[in-house]
C-alpha positions, 0 to 999 in steps of 0.5 A: 718111544716106550717099550711095553713091560709085562707084569712078570718082568716088572716083578722080576725087576722089583725083586732084583732091585730089592735083593741087589740094590746099588749105590754109585755102581757098587753093590750095597753088600760090599758098601764097606771096604773088606779090610774095614769090615774085617777090622770091625769083626775083630773089635766086636769079637774081642769085646762082646759075645752077645751075638754071632756077629759075622753070621747075623750081621755080615754087613755092619753098615747096611740098612737092616743089617746094621749092628747095635752100637755102630753108626756109619757115615757115607764118604762121598769121595770114595762111595763107601760107608765107614764106621764113625761111632762105636758104643759098648756097655750101655743098653741097647748097645752090646754088652762086654764079655768078661774077657774083653780087652782094649781093642787097639784095632779101633785106631785102624778104622780110618773114619772113626770119630767117637768111641764109648766103652762103659763098664767094659773092662771089669774082670780081665786086666787090660791096658790102653794101647795105641799103635806103635807106629808114630805116623798113624793118623786118626780122625777120632774126636771123642774117646770115652773109657769110664768105669772100667775097674780092670783098665790098668797101667799108664796113659800112653804118651802116644795119645798125643797122636790123636791130633783131632781129639776134642774130648778125652774121658778116662775117669773111674778106672785104675790108671796109674803113673804120671799124666804124660806131658804129651796129653797137653800137646793135643791142641784140639782138646776141649774136655779132659777128664782123668778123675777117679784113678790113681795117677801120681806126680805133678800136673805138667807145666805145659797145661797152659798149651790147651787154649781150647780147653773148656773142662778139666777134671783131675779130681780123686787122684794122688797128684802132688805139687803146686798148680802150674802158673800156666793155667792162667792161659786157659782163657775159655776154661769153664770147669776146673776140678782138682779136688781130693789130691795132695796138691799144695802151695798157694793158688797162683795169681794167674787164676785171675785170668780165668775169666770164663770159669764157672765151677772151681773145686779145689777141696781136700788138698793141702793148699795154704796161704792168702789167695786174694790176688787170684780172685778179682777176674773170676767174675763168672764164677758160680760154684767155689768149693775149697773146703778142707785145706790148711789155708790158715789166713783171713777170708778174702774180702775179694770174694764179695766181688764175685757177684755170680756166686751161688755156692761158697764152701770154705769149711775145715780150713783154719780161716781166722778173723771176721766174716767179711761184710762184703759177703752180704752183697752176694745176692745170688748166694744159696749155700755158704759153708764156713764151719770148723774154722777159727772165725771170730767177731760178730755175724754180719747182719747183712747175711740175713738179707740174702734173698736166695740163701737156704744153707748156712753153716757157721758152726764150730768157730769163735763167733760172738754176740747176738745172732742178727737173724730174724725169726722168719729167716731162721724158720725159712732155713730150718735145719739148714742153719747151723750156728752151734759150737760158737760159745759166744753166740746167743739168740734174742728169743727162741721160736723153736729154731735155735740153730744149736744156740741158747737164748741170750741171758735166759738164766741171768737175772737183772740183779746180776747184770745191773751192777756190772762195770765196764772194767768187768770182762765177762760173766758166766751164764748158767750153761757154763758159757762166757758172755762178753761185756759187749754181748751183754750190752747187746742183750740189754739193748734188745730187751 
C-alpha cells in the first residue's frame, strides 16, 4: 500500500536531499576525516595564496567544492574520501607563493599516491623533508619536484621509507651532497631522475638492486668515479643518461647485460679505453651518445652489430684508426657524428648506401682519398654533411655541395702527374694540401 505524498512534501524532500546528501549513512559535508581535512588546509596554506581555501572550499573532496590541483578517491572500506593526488605550479592548478616551503605534511595523508611541485620553490630556500619517525608508512607512488631553484640541501636518506614509490623525479633543483645509497633500496622504483642538480660523490655500488628500473637519469651533476659493475643487473632498463658529470674509468663489460636498453648517453665525462666488450648485448639500442670523452682507442667494430641504431655520436673523443666498414650495415642510422677525432684512412664507400642517413659529420680528422659519395647523396644531405678539416680528402667533381672540400687535382696538370714514380710519396696541390700517391691514382682512375 502506497501513501500519497503532497507536492509540497515532495519539494521539501528534494531540497533536503540536495543540501544534505548522504553516503553510506555519512553526510557528504563530513565525507573526509577531520584530521585529513586539516592536514590538507595546512598544505594549501603553506604552498599557495591563490584563494582563501578554508572559506571557499571547505570540503576539498566534495563535488562542486573540490579544489583545483586535488584528486580524491573513495575508500570503500572506511566510506571516506581521501586525497590521492596533489598538483602545484602548473595552470590550472594552484600557483605557489614566494614564501612556499616544502610541506612535510604531505606524508601524513594516508592515501596520497601522486605529488607534483613544479616551479614552486623559487624564492625562499627550502629543503626536502621527511618525517623523523622511521616507522611511518606511505602509499606514495610518484614524487615529482622539478625546476625548483630554491630547493636546496641533500636528498634525505629517509626517502627509502617511501616503500611504494615507483617514480622519483628531483630534477632541475639545487640539491647537493651525495646520492644516498638508501635510494637504491626502494625496490619498487621504475623511474629515477636526479638530473640538473649539484650532486657529488660516486654512484652507489648498490645501484643494481633496482631490478624494476626502466629509466635512470643522473645527468648534469658533479658525480665522480666509475660506473658500478652492478649496473648490469638492471635487466629492464631502457634509458640511461649519465652525461655531463666527471665520471671516469672504462665502461664496464656488464653493460652487455642491458639487453632492454634503447637510449644511452655517456657524453661529456672522462671515460677512456676500449669498450667493445660492453656492446654486443645492446641489440635494442637506438640512441648512443658518447661524445666528448678521452677514449683514445679505435672505433669498435662491434658497433656495427647494433642494427637498431639511429643516432651514433662519438665526436671529440680521440678515436684513432679507420672508420669500421661494419658501420655500412647500420641501415637505420640517421645521424653519425665522428668529428674532431684522429681517424685516418679512407671513408667506407658503404656509408653512401645508408638509406636514412641525413646528418653525417666526419670533419677535423685525418681521412684521405677520394670521397666515395655520389652527387645525389651529397645533395640530399646538403648542409648536414661536413667533411672539412681532412687535408687528404677531395671530391671528384663539384656540384655546389662541396662539404668543405676541393675538387681532386683541380689545379694539378697532367704533365705534373704523369712523370710521378711509385717511390715518390706526395705532391703539393695549389691549395697547400698534400696528395698521397694512392690519392692521385684514385684521381686518375676516376677521370
